[in-house]
ZAMARGU-4260 file (C-alpha; in steps of 0.2 Angstrom, whole numbers, plus 5000, padded with zeros to 4 digits):
<rodrens>
0) 5136/4954/5065 | 5134/4939/5055 | 5138/4940/5037 | 5129/4925/5032 | 5114/4927/5021
5) 5098/4924/5031 | 5082/4918/5023 | 5066/4926/5031 | 5057/4914/5041 | 5043/4904/5033
10) 5031/4909/5046 | 5033/4927/5046 | 5032/4927/5028 | 5015/4920/5029 | 5009/4930/5042
15) 5015/4945/5032 | 5006/4938/5017 | 4991/4937/5026 | 4990/4953/5033 | 4991/4960/5017
20) 4978/4950/5011 | 4967/4957/5025 | 4971/4975/5022 | 4963/4974/5005 | 4946/4965/5013
25) 4938/4980/5022 | 4936/4994/5007 | 4931/4980/4995 | 4916/4973/5005 | 4908/4990/5004
30) 4907/4992/4988 | 4896/4977/4986 | 4887/4978/5002 | 4883/4996/5003 | 4866/4995/4992
35) 4862/4984/5006 | 4868/4995/5020 | 4860/5009/5013 | 4844/5000/5013 | 4845/4995/5030
40) 4850/5011/5038 | 4837/5021/5025 | 4852/5034/5020 | 4855/5041/5003 | 4868/5033/4992
45) 4881/5048/4993 | 4882/5044/5013 | 4895/5032/5009 | 4907/5047/5008 | 4905/5047/5028
50) 4911/5031/5028 | 4924/5033/5017 | 4930/5049/5025 | 4932/5043/5042 | 4941/5027/5036
55) 4954/5038/5028 | 4956/5050/5043 | 4960/5035/5053 | 4969/5027/5041 | 4980/5042/5038
60) 4983/5046/5057 | 4988/5028/5063 | 5001/5027/5048 | 5009/5041/5050 | 5009/5038/5070
65) 5015/5021/5068 | 5032/5026/5060 | 5035/5037/5075 | 5031/5024/5088 | 5038/5006/5081
70) 5056/5008/5091 | 5045/5010/5107 | 5032/4997/5106 | 5041/4986/5094 | 5032/4979/5077
75) 5025/4964/5084 | 5016/4971/5097 | 5010/4984/5084 | 5003/4973/5072 | 4995/4962/5085
80) 4985/4977/5095 | 4981/4985/5078 | 4973/4969/5070 | 4964/4966/5085 | 4957/4984/5084
85) 4952/4982/5064 | 4944/4963/5070 | 4934/4972/5086 | 4929/4987/5072 | 4923/4976/5059
90) 4914/4967/5073 | 4906/4984/5075 | 4901/4985/5058 | 4892/4968/5059 | 4881/4974/5076
95) 4880/4992/5070 | 4861/4999/5073 | 4863/5016/5064 | 4874/5023/5051 | 4883/5035/5064
100) 4889/5018/5073 | 4896/5012/5058 | 4905/5028/5054 | 4914/5026/5070 | 4919/5010/5067
105) 4925/5013/5051 | 4938/5026/5058 | 4943/5013/5070 | 4946/5001/5055 | 4956/5015/5046
110) 4966/5016/5062 | 4970/4998/5064 | 4972/4997/5044 | 4985/5013/5043 | 4996/5005/5058
115) 4997/4987/5051 | 5002/4994/5033 | 5015/5006/5041 | 5022/4993/5052 | 5023/4979/5041
120) 5031/4990/5026 | 5043/4997/5040 | 5049/4979/5044 | 5049/4972/5027 | 5059/4985/5021
125) 5073/4979/5032 | 5069/4960/5032 | 5063/4956/5015 | 5071/4956/4999 | 5064/4964/4983
130) 5055/4948/4978 | 5044/4947/4994 | 5041/4965/4994 | 5032/4966/4978 | 5023/4948/4982
135) 5018/4958/4999 | 5009/4971/4990 | 5002/4959/4977 | 4993/4949/4991 | 4984/4964/4994
140) 4978/4966/4977 | 4972/4946/4980 | 4963/4952/4996 | 4955/4966/4986 | 4948/4953/4974
145) 4943/4941/4988 | 4931/4954/4998 | 4918/4956/4985 | 4918/4938/4981 | 4914/4936/5001
150) 4900/4949/5002 | 4894/4943/4985 | 4892/4924/4992 | 4885/4931/5009 | 4871/4941/4998
155) 4868/4926/4986 | 4865/4914/4999 | 4851/4928/5006 | 4860/4932/5023 | 4863/4950/5029
160) 4878/4961/5023 | 4883/4959/5042 | 4887/4942/5039 | 4900/4948/5026 | 4908/4959/5039
165) 4907/4945/5054 | 4916/4934/5043 | 4931/4946/5039 | 4931/4951/5058 | 4934/4932/5062
170) 4948/4930/5050 | 4955/4947/5057 | 4954/4940/5076 | 4962/4924/5070 | 4977/4934/5062
175) 4979/4946/5077 | 4980/4930/5089 | 4994/4923/5076 | 5002/4941/5079 | 5002/4939/5098
180) 5008/4922/5098 | 5025/4928/5088 | 5027/4945/5095 | 5045/4940/5100 | 5049/4932/5083
185) 5045/4949/5075 | 5056/4958/5087 | 5070/4945/5085 | 5070/4947/5065 | 5074/4934/5053
190) 5088/4926/5064 | 5086/4923/5084 | 5104/4926/5086 | 5103/4945/5080 | 5091/4949/5094
195) 5103/4959/5104 | 5110/4970/5088 | 5092/4973/5083 | 5087/4979/5099 | 5102/4991/5100
200) 5096/4997/5085 | 5078/5001/5091 | 5085/5010/5105 | 5096/5020/5094 | 5082/5026/5084
205) 5073/5031/5101 | 5088/5043/5104 | 5085/5051/5087 | 5074/5068/5090 | 5059/5067/5077
210) 5064/5085/5072 | 5079/5078/5064 | 5069/5066/5053 | 5057/5080/5048 | 5071/5091/5043
215) 5076/5080/5028 | 5073/5086/5013 | 5072/5069/5007 | 5059/5063/5019 | 5049/5074/5010
220) 5052/5072/4992 | 5049/5053/4996 | 5033/5057/5003 | 5028/5068/4988 | 5034/5053/4976
225) 5022/5041/4987 | 5006/5053/4984 | 5011/5056/4966 | 5013/5036/4963 | 4996/5032/4971
230) 4988/5046/4963 | 4994/5039/4947 | 4989/5021/4950 | 4971/5025/4958 | 4966/5039/4945
235) 4971/5027/4929 | 4959/5014/4936 | 4946/5026/4941 | 4945/5035/4925 | 4950/5024/4913
240) 4931/5017/4911 | 4925/5035/4906 | 4938/5037/4895 | 4937/5021/4886 | 4918/5024/4883
245) 4916/5041/4881 | 4932/5046/4874 | 4935/5030/4864 | 4919/5024/4859 | 4920/5006/4868
250) 4906/4998/4874 | 4903/4996/4891 | 4905/4977/4893 | 4923/4980/4884 | 4928/4995/4894
255) 4925/4985/4910 | 4935/4970/4903 | 4949/4982/4899 | 4949/4991/4916 | 4951/4973/4925
260) 4967/4970/4913 | 4973/4986/4920 | 4972/4979/4937 | 4976/4963/4932 | 4993/4970/4924
265) 4996/4978/4941 | 4996/4961/4950 | 5004/4951/4937 | 5018/4964/4937 | 5021/4963/4957
270) 5023/4945/4955 | 5035/4945/4941 | 5044/4959/4944 | 5049/4955/4961 | 5059/4941/4955
275) 5067/4953/4943 | 5071/4967/4955 | 5080/4952/4967 | 5092/4948/4951 | 5094/4965/4943
280) 5092/4977/4958 | 5080/4987/4965 | 5086/5005/4958 | 5088/4998/4941 | 5071/4990/4941
285) 5064/5006/4949 | 5070/5018/4936 | 5064/5007/4921 | 5047/5005/4930 | 5046/5025/4931
290) 5050/5027/4912 | 5039/5014/4908 | 5023/5022/4918 | 5028/5039/4908 | 5026/5029/4891
295) 5011/5020/4895 | 5004/5039/4900 | 5008/5044/4884 | 5001/5031/4874 | 4983/5035/4884
300) 4985/5055/4880 | 4990/5051/4861 | 4973/5053/4853 | 4969/5037/4842 | 4960/5021/4842
305) 4955/5013/4859 | 4967/4999/4857 | 4980/5011/4860 | 4974/5018/4876 | 4970/5001/4881
310) 4989/4996/4877 | 4994/5012/4888 | 4983/5006/4902 | 4991/4991/4902 | 5010/4996/4902
315) 5005/5010/4915 | 4998/4994/4927 | 5014/4983/4923 | 5027/4996/4925 | 5019/5004/4939
320) 5017/4987/4949 | 5035/4985/4958 | 5035/5005/4962 | 5027/5006/4978 | 5037/4990/4987
325) 5053/4996/4980 | 5052/5013/4984 | 5048/5007/5002 | 5063/4995/5001 | 5074/5010/4997
330) 5068/5021/5009 | 5084/5019/5021 | 5095/5024/5004 | 5087/5041/5003 | 5085/5046/5021
335) 5097/5034/5031 | 5093/5019/5040 | 5089/5028/5057 | 5075/5039/5049 | 5068/5024/5039
340) 5054/5018/5049 | 5048/5037/5052 | 5049/5041/5034 | 5038/5024/5029 | 5026/5030/5041
345) 5024/5047/5032 | 5026/5038/5014 | 5011/5025/5017 | 5000/5041/5025 | 5005/5052/5011
350) 4999/5038/4999 | 4982/5038/5006 | 4980/5057/5002 | 4986/5055/4985 | 4973/5041/4982
355) 4960/5053/4987 | 4964/5071/4983 | 4970/5068/4966 | 4958/5058/4956 | 4944/5068/4964
360) 4953/5084/4958 | 4955/5075/4941 | 4935/5071/4942 | 4931/5090/4943 | 4944/5094/4929
365) 4936/5080/4919 | 4919/5087/4922 | 4924/5106/4918 | 4932/5100/4902 | 4933/5084/4895
370) 4939/5064/4899 | 4954/5067/4886 | 4962/5076/4900 | 4966/5060/4910 | 4982/5055/4898
375) 4990/5071/4899 | 4988/5072/4917 | 4995/5055/4919 | 5009/5061/4909 | 5014/5076/4920
380) 5012/5065/4938 | 5023/5053/4929 | 5037/5065/4924 | 5035/5073/4942 | 5038/5058/4951
385) 5053/5053/4940 | 5061/5070/4943 | 5057/5067/4963 | 5065/5049/4963 | 5081/5055/4954
390) 5082/5071/4964 | 5080/5058/4981 | 5093/5045/4974 | 5105/5058/4971 | 5104/5064/4990
395) 5106/5047/4995 | 5112/5046/5013 | 5111/5027/5019 | 5118/5011/5014 | 5113/5007/4998
400) 5099/4994/5004 | 5093/4991/4986 | 5110/4983/4980 | 5110/4973/4996 | 5093/4968/4993
405) 5096/4961/4976 | 5097/4944/4981 | 5085/4935/4992 | 5091/4933/5011 | 5104/4947/5010
410) 5093/4961/5018 | 5087/4957/5035 | 5082/4966/5050 | 5098/4968/5058 | 5108/4976/5043
415) 5101/4993/5050 | 5112/4994/5067 | 5127/4995/5053 | 5120/5011/5048 | 5114/5019/5061
420) 5132/5016/5071 | 5140/5026/5057
</rodrens>
């Protein structure tokens, strides 16, 4: 295997960025479009729960299964097929005559999105360095921001909400075509000369029993860590507005700006800390970020002026920014490279569970106590996340990918066969 540093191919990077933008579009379309959808179908407001549940079930199912099937069908084929499925499902949104059809399409969108998310994360963990891993997830945030603008523009122009989904479906179809045309490039990885070695690695991964992966404690500690991280990220964003208005006395307008600042700090943090992680190494940045999340949570929990809670939110957002991408990047450190794809699929699936269950449970807790419980809950979750990460790091079984990924281009797809061959 060549030891010359290889930079990721620009064409694959561009497609990966666009794919992450596309992941953020469908869910954010729904928020703006739902009042119009509800009116067209003559259903109650809470019927949106059916759409969200169907999408979550599809996402969890495909994200887990993708990690176990990547070695069999290849990441290029997975991305092309899953993006095409998402495009067809979004077309179904635009043509749905009744809510039941739209719910079925939501399940299909979830299946496509989960596979793309899991497949791209698994590929990027072996082929991209810390900078691009962070920037990939920053582009997801960009997609979440663009979605409402598309639907708002459509509705403001006097068009039906269906046009919003039609526009995104067309964009997904173009992306699926691009993935189909580059299937071999994804299979080869960043350097075409490493194709044979990369193929050997895939074959090696197929021979490893699934049970061997599922019996690794580090797989399950990592899976739980992802659920905890996303639970913190989503819970802070979901309940911060209520805390700042009812708990700290801010006006709705000011509190809304502060919540936007939280999400903005998450985006900026991923852009900035991707470069930092590349220079200092993923493990160091991860540890500092996890501690930073706990510090921010304490600032939110401490009784005091609203400015203190706002500072805590911004600290949590900025510190949390690189955690998901860098935890993904260092998965092979914890479980061994031969199990990394499967573990990443489980981790991405667990993140969906954490995003759904913990914020909802926290809402029940708040309704029965007070919104002030948000801060203390975030502290507990942040400390548990630190403990899980440190436990997993001590039980590291693979080559220290995070160290190798400290400089752009030193971690590429063909790195994995060296580990799997040991």
